[in-house]
C-alpha positions in Angstrom: 160.7 113.3 196.9 158.7 115.9 195.0 158.2 119.1 196.8 154.9 120.9 197.0 154.8 124.1 195.1 152.0 126.7 194.9 150.5 127.7 191.6 151.2 131.1 190.2 148.8 133.6 191.6 148.3 131.7 194.9 145.5 129.4 193.9 145.6 125.8 194.8 146.3 122.8 192.6 144.0 119.9 193.3 144.1 116.4 191.9 140.9 114.4 191.9 141.2 110.6 191.5 138.0 109.0 190.2 136.8 112.3 188.7 134.2 111.2 186.2 131.5 109.5 188.3 128.6 110.7 190.4 130.7 112.4 193.0 133.7 113.1 190.9 131.9 115.3 188.4 130.3 117.4 191.1 133.7 117.8 193.0 135.5 118.8 189.8 132.8 121.3 189.0 132.8 122.8 192.5 136.6 123.2 192.4 136.5 124.7 188.9 134.1 127.4 190.2 136.2 128.1 193.3 138.3 131.3 192.8 140.9 130.0 195.3 141.6 127.0 193.1 144.0 127.5 190.2 143.8 124.2 188.5 142.2 120.8 188.8 143.6 117.5 187.4 141.0 114.9 187.0 142.3 111.3 186.9 140.0 108.5 185.5 140.2 105.3 183.6 138.6 106.9 180.6 139.0 110.5 179.7 135.6 112.3 179.2 134.3 114.7 176.6 133.3 117.1 179.4 136.0 119.6 180.6 135.0 122.5 182.9 137.2 125.6 183.3 140.6 125.2 185.0 140.4 121.4 184.6 142.5 118.9 182.6 142.4 115.2 182.4 144.8 112.2 182.7 144.0 108.5 182.2 145.0 106.0 184.8 143.4 102.7 186.0 144.3 102.4 189.7 143.0 98.8 189.5 146.1 98.0 187.6 149.7 98.2 188.7 150.6 100.2 185.5 148.0 102.8 186.4 149.1 103.1 190.0 152.7 103.6 188.9 151.8 106.9 187.2 150.2 108.6 190.3 153.4 110.0 191.9 154.3 112.2 189.0 150.8 113.5 188.7 150.6 114.3 192.3 153.8 116.4 192.3 153.1 120.0 193.3 149.5 119.3 194.3 148.1 121.1 197.4 145.5 118.4 197.9 144.6 115.0 196.5 140.9 113.9 196.7 140.4 110.1 196.3 137.0 109.2 194.9 137.9 106.2 192.7 135.5 103.3 193.4 134.1 100.3 191.6 130.6 99.1 192.8 130.5 96.3 190.3 130.9 93.4 189.6 129.2 92.2 192.8 129.7 88.7 191.6 133.5 89.1 191.5 134.7 91.0 194.5 138.3 90.4 193.7 137.9 92.9 190.9 136.5 95.6 193.2 139.1 94.9 195.8 141.9 95.5 193.3 140.6 99.0 192.5 139.0 100.0 195.8 141.5 98.7 198.3 144.8 98.2 196.5 144.2 101.3 194.3 143.2 103.3 197.3 146.3 102.3 199.2 148.4 103.3 196.1 146.8 106.7 196.1 147.6 107.2 199.8 151.2 106.2 199.3 151.7 108.2 196.2 150.3 111.3 197.9 152.7 110.8 200.8 155.7 110.3 198.5 154.8 113.5 196.6 154.6 115.3 200.0 151.0 116.5 199.2 149.8 118.5 202.3 146.3 117.2 202.3 144.6 113.9 201.5 140.8 113.8 201.3 139.3 110.4 201.0 135.7 109.4 200.2 134.7 106.9 202.9 131.0 106.2 203.4 128.2 105.6 205.9 128.8 102.0 204.6 132.0 101.9 206.7 130.0 102.0 209.9 129.2 99.0 212.0 125.4 98.3 212.5 123.8 101.0 214.6 120.7 102.7 215.7 117.8 103.9 213.5 116.1 106.0 216.2 119.1 108.4 217.0 122.1 109.7 215.2 125.7 108.7 215.9 128.8 110.8 215.6 132.1 110.0 213.9 133.3 108.0 216.9 130.9 105.1 216.0 132.9 101.9 215.1 133.8 101.5 211.4 133.9 97.7 211.0 131.3 97.7 208.3 128.8 95.0 207.4 130.9 91.9 206.8 128.7 90.3 204.2 128.9 93.2 201.7 132.1 93.7 199.8 131.4 97.5 199.5 131.3 97.8 203.3 134.3 95.5 203.9 136.4 97.6 201.5 135.3 100.9 202.9 136.1 99.6 206.4 139.4 98.2 205.4 140.6 101.5 204.1 139.5 103.1 207.4 142.0 100.8 209.1 144.7 101.6 206.5 144.1 105.3 207.2 144.4 104.8 210.9 147.9 103.6 210.5 148.7 106.1 207.7 147.8 109.0 210.0 150.1 107.8 212.7 153.1 107.6 210.3 152.3 110.7 208.2 151.6 113.3 210.9 152.6 116.2 208.6 149.8 115.5 206.2 146.2 116.5 206.8 144.1 113.4 206.3 140.3 113.9 206.0 137.7 111.1 205.7 134.3 112.1 204.3 131.5 109.7 205.3 128.4 110.6 203.2 125.1 108.9 203.1 123.5 107.8 199.8 124.3 110.3 197.1 121.9 111.3 194.3 121.7 113.8 191.5 119.8 113.8 188.2 122.8 113.4 186.0 123.8 110.2 187.8 120.4 108.5 187.5 121.2 106.3 184.5 124.5 105.2 186.0 122.9 104.3 189.3 120.1 102.4 187.5 122.7 100.3 185.8 124.8 99.8 188.9 122.1 98.9 191.4 118.7 98.3 189.7 119.7 96.7 186.4 118.1 96.6 183.0 114.6 95.4 184.0 113.7 98.5 186.0 111.4 100.7 183.9 112.7 104.1 184.7 110.0 106.0 182.8 107.4 104.4 185.0 109.0 105.6 188.3 106.6 108.5 188.7 104.1 109.6 191.3 100.9 107.6 191.0 102.1 104.7 188.9 103.7 102.5 191.5 101.1 100.7 193.6 103.1 100.4 196.8 106.5 100.8 198.5 107.8 97.9 200.5 108.1 98.7 204.2 111.0 96.6 205.3 112.1 96.6 209.0 115.2 98.7 209.3 114.5 100.6 206.1 115.6 104.0 207.4 118.6 105.8 205.8 120.1 109.1 205.0 120.7 110.7 201.6 122.4 113.8 200.3 122.5 115.7 197.0 125.8 115.0 195.3 126.5 118.7 194.8 126.2 119.3 198.5 128.7 116.5 199.2 131.0 118.1 196.7 130.8 121.4 198.6 132.0 119.6 201.7 135.0 118.2 199.8 135.8 121.6 198.4 135.7 123.2 201.9 138.0 120.5 203.2 140.6 121.5 200.7 140.9 125.0 202.2 140.2 124.5 205.9 142.7 123.2 208.4 140.7 120.2 209.4 141.5 116.5 209.9 139.7 113.3 210.7 136.2 112.1 209.8 133.1 114.0 208.8 129.6 112.7 208.5 127.6 114.2 205.6 123.8 113.8 205.2 120.7 115.9 204.7 117.4 115.6 206.4 114.9 114.2 206.8 115.9 110.5 207.2 114.3 108.4 204.4 111.9 105.6 205.2 109.1 103.7 203.4 106.5 106.3 204.4 108.5 109.2 203.0 109.2 107.3 199.8 105.5 106.5 199.5 104.6 110.2 199.9 107.0 111.1 197.1 105.5 108.4 194.8 101.9 108.9 195.9 101.8 105.2 196.8 100.9 103.2 199.9 103.2 101.2 202.0 103.1 97.4 202.4 104.9 95.6 205.2 107.5 93.2 203.9 109.5 91.0 206.3 113.3 91.2 205.9 113.6 87.5 205.1 111.2 87.9 202.2 112.9 91.0 200.9 116.3 89.4 201.0 115.0 86.2 199.4 113.6 88.2 196.5 116.8 90.2 195.9 118.9 87.1 196.4 117.0 85.2 193.7 117.2 88.1 191.2 120.9 88.6 191.9 121.6 84.9 191.6 119.9 84.9 188.2 122.0 87.9 187.1 118.8 90.0 186.7 119.8 92.8 189.2 123.4 93.9 190.0 122.7 94.9 193.6 123.4 92.0 195.9 121.4 90.8 198.9 124.4 91.7 201.0 124.0 95.4 200.1 120.4 95.2 201.1 121.4 93.7 204.5 123.9 96.5 205.0 121.4 99.2 204.2 119.0 97.8 206.8 121.6 97.9 209.5 123.5 101.1 208.9 123.2 103.8 211.6 121.8 107.3 211.2 124.6 109.9 211.3 125.0 113.1 213.3 126.6 115.8 211.0 127.2 118.4 213.7 131.0 118.3 213.2 130.7 119.2 209.5 128.4 122.0 210.3 130.8 123.4 212.9 134.2 122.8 211.4 133.5 123.1 207.7 130.7 125.6 208.0 128.9 123.2 205.7 125.1 123.0 205.4 123.4 121.2 202.6 121.3 123.3 200.2 119.1 120.4 199.2 116.9 118.3 201.5 116.8 114.6 201.2 113.4 114.9 199.5 114.9 117.3 196.9 117.7 114.9 196.1 115.3 111.9 195.7 112.9 113.8 193.5 115.8 114.9 191.3 117.0 111.4 191.0 113.6 110.0 190.2 113.2 112.7 187.5 116.5 111.6 186.1 115.3 108.0 186.0 112.2 109.0 184.0 114.2 111.1 181.6 117.1 108.7 181.2 119.4 111.5 182.3 123.2 111.4 182.0 126.3 113.4 181.4 129.2 113.4 178.9 131.5 111.1 180.9 131.8 107.4 180.4 130.3 106.4 183.8 127.5 108.8 183.6 126.5 108.2 180.0 122.8 108.2 179.5 123.1 105.0 177.4 125.8 102.4 177.0 126.6 100.5 173.8 124.0 97.9 173.2 121.6 99.4 175.8 119.6 97.3 178.2 119.6 94.3 176.0 123.4 94.2 176.3 123.2 94.6 180.1 120.8 91.7 180.3 122.7 89.5 177.9 126.1 90.0 179.7 124.6 89.4 183.2 123.9 92.2 185.7 126.6 92.5 188.3 129.1 90.3 186.4 131.3 92.9 184.8 132.8 96.2 185.9 
């Protein structure tokens, strides 16, 4: 087995798997700015044009066996491996997402153990939690059985069970599970529009005063976090002697009234059944990539108590939930992006290509 070795000068070597998306770019940037980090290796399916200081890139598709086979050598000598790799699409073909998210995740865990990496930090999610309360916050002991209808939740929950066993058999490794709420930043707005809303959403029109109303759906109360604040928690976990799960979210909780205030709109009560039927029809016609199952999950997920992250990571978000949402909406209006393939402001063929190929059909 490969032995862990410190970088010259005492700084840490960190490997980030899934380093070019919404979370990955913020984590790589946070690590690059950390004086106690000597180098960052970002692993992604497609190498980006963007390279911050102290970072280098390697290409690997962990959805494929050939990509998984390269991980061990790249993990050798690392002080920490951060697993962020995740496919949200195609929602119409969950076998594809399972291959990357679950089989690829397991490969990352095993390769880190074989390379004797001291710390494994995995991006779980609020989506791993079982349905829970909306009127109070739950801590990390709340069950993580997910919402069974949604592939995203099933996959996040499955990896939680894998890590339960992994921790028992790899007691010498620090295993940390981050469970953030919904993550937003301006540079990810175009990607998230493609992943969840699809080609028919007029981003330039999502501005205060133009939308007539916000649907007030029973159960629509959730938590968000600026992606840079989530990245700071991952960075802190690299250095601190912590283990286990950490909830990550900013206040206040988001509901229809808060969204209506941001957009200068009014709220209109919409029954769950009607909301689900509308999303189901659009998803079935390949007009939107977000499935009705994801909507069902969002309406049942609990609110999270983040006291453990505050106490053990000394982590406190710099942005409020309102800050994060306003920045995301600004990114939608501007068509913002970044010089990595997932975060590109535009994809080849634009919205016409998205519509012609069917939203939610391809990765």
